[in-house]
N, C-alpha and C positions, 0 to 999 in steps of 0.2 A: 377577171383575168390578171395573171401575174405578170410582172415585168421580168427583165433579165436579172434574176436574183438567185442567191443561194438561200434555199428555204431553211429556216431554223425551226419552223413549226408547221407541219403539213396540215394542220387544222384549217388553214386558209383555202385548201382545196374543197372544203365543204364535204358533201356526201360524194363518195367515190364509188364508181362502178368500174371494175377491172374486167376487160374482155380479152381472154387469152385462148390459145389453141390447145396446149397440152399441160398436164400437171408439171410443175416446176417453173414454167414460164413466169407465173405470177410472183414467185419468190425471188428468182434471179433478178427480175426487172423492177419489182415494186414492193418487195417484202418489207423493207425499212419504212417506206411511206405508209403502207397499210398498218403496220404495228404502231407507228407513231400516231397516226390518225385515230385509231381505236383508242389508244391511251388518252388522247385529247378529248374523247367523247364523241367523235364523229362516226357516222355510219359508213361502213365499207362492205360492199357486195362484190364477190369474186365469181366470175363466170368462166367455165372451161368448156371448150367446144368438143374435145375428145378425151378419152381416157389414156391416150398415149400408148396403146397396145402394140404399136409398131416400133417402139423405141428401145428394144432390148440391146444392151451393150455387152451382154454375155449370155448366150443361149443356155449354157449349162446352169448358171446361177439364177438367171432371170428368163426362163422360157417364155416365148411369145404367147403361148396358149393360156398362160395364167397372168401375164403381165398387166392386163387391164385391172384385175382385182388387186394386184400388188400396188399399182400406182394410185388407184382409188384410195386405198388405205393410207398410203404415204401422204397424199394430199390432205386428207382429213387430219392426219397428225400434224402436218406442217402448218395448216391454217389454225389449228388449235394452239400451237406455239405462238403464232402471231396475234392471236386473239380474235381472228375473223370467224364469226359464227354464221354468216350468211353466204351460202355458196349454191350455185346452180350448174349442173351438167347440161350441155346441149344435146349430147347423145349422138354426135356425128362420128364417123369412122376416122381413125388416125390415118393420115396420108390421103384422105378422100374428100377433104373439105372443098377442093377445087372442082369436085364432081357434083357438088350440091348446087342446084339452081340459085343464082344470085338472089332472086326475089325471096326464096325460102329462107336463106341465111339472114337477109336484111329484116324480114318479118319477125324472125325469132328475136333478134337483138332489139328491134324496134319495140316489141312487146315488153321487153325488160326495161327499156328506157321509160316507157309509159308507166310501168309498175313502180319503179324505184325513183324516178325523177332526180337523177344525180346532178350535181353541180359540175363534176369533173369525170371524164371517161379516160382511163388509162389503157393503152394498147400498144401494138407494134406500129412502126412506121410502114409506109407502102412497100419497102424492101423486105419487110418481115424480120428484121434484126439479123437472122442467120441466112435468109434466103429460102427458108422452108416454105413450100407452097401453102401449107395450112396457115402459117403465120400471115402471109400476104393476103389470103382470102379473108381471114378474120379481121384484118385492118379494113378491107373493103366493106365488109358487113357493117362494122361500127361506123365508119365514115358516112356511108350511104344512109344508114338508119338515122344518124344524127342530122343529116341534111333534110330529112323528112319529118323531123320531130320538132315540136314547139311546146314549151320554151326549149331552147337549145343549151346543152351543156358545153363546156370547153373540152376539146379533144386534145389530149396530150399523148405524144408518141415517144416511146423510149429511144434513146440514142446513146452515144458515147463521146467522150472528149478525145482530142488528138493525143493528149498525154496518156490517157488510158490505153488507147490503141497502140501507142509506141511501146508500152510495156507488155501488153497482153498478146498482140498478134504474133510476135516472134515465138512465143511459148506455145501458141495454139497450133503451130504447124504439125501436121500428122495426126491431130486429134479429131478431125472431121467435124468440127463445130460449125464452121461457116461454109455454106454450100455454093455461093455465087461470088464473083469477083468484087462486086460493089458492097459486100457485107463484111463486117458489121458497119452500120452507119456511123459517121464521124461528124460531129458538129463543134465548131469552135465555141469556147465558153461565152464569147461575146454574143453569140446567136442563140444560146439556150433560153428557153422560157424560165426554167429553173433547174437547179442541181441540188438534190438533197444529199448533204454530207451527213452520213448516218452517225449519230453519237454512239459511244462504245456500248452502252447498255442495250440500245435498240439493235445495234449490229450483232450483238451476241444472240438476240432472238432470231434475227434473220439467219445467222449461221446455224443455229439449232434446227430451224425450219428446213434449211438445205440438207442438213445431215439426216433429217427424217425421210428425205426422198433419196435414200441410199442407192436405189437401183440406177439413178441417174448421176449421182455425185461421187460414188466410190471410185470410178475410173479416173475422174478428173483429180481427185485428191491424191490418188496413187501417182498420177503423171506430174502434177504440179506441186504437190505438198499442201497441207491444210492451211498453213500461214499465208502462202501465196494466193490460193483461191479465195480465202477470206478477205485479203486486202483488195483483191480485184472486185469485190462486191461491196465495197465500203461507200460508194456513191451511186446515186440514181438520177441521171440527167434526163430531162424531157424537153421536147419542143412542142409548142402549141401549133396545131394545124388549123389554118383558116378553113371554115366550112360554109 
């Protein structure tokens, strides 16, 4: 377990299992950590519950009927940039994870925990980062599966600092990124388990991985500007959840 530190070397997380809901969640919230861990020789496995087929931001450019295929290819490209070679799709419907019986989702994640025996599991907090129902359910699957698995990995949930929120939230108005009043989560730096401040070379990899998922990032780049969006993704704070 880590203390309240700024991570200089993500290798201390050991084998990482990332459990996410849609393509691009993994890159926004942990792309730097994954790339750095791979570079350090650690194992990283990325899990994606859905193919994000309900996430079209432009029906003419990215029609919903073909978006699953587009986002699948985009994620493969993004993970390739980050150096992540192990990935699993869970095959659930975008926007429908909350319709999956809890025991079914927990069993699927539990089987992956047994298979990969991670030291650290990275995922959303209980609020789902943006408030998306799929995000919140994926958190519940991961937490419950870990509670039933031995030996137990550390569960780290993505969060944000107050400084980040002060810069980002005013600019996000009208972009429909956050769905609920209590999102995104904000955690004072003194309460973080760790904050990965991404070095410039790793940040460039993360940025290229985000650009690879252009069906999701084009609109944000147009609205915020590339330099602003890149700067907002330069740190990755997490809190460890007791299980």
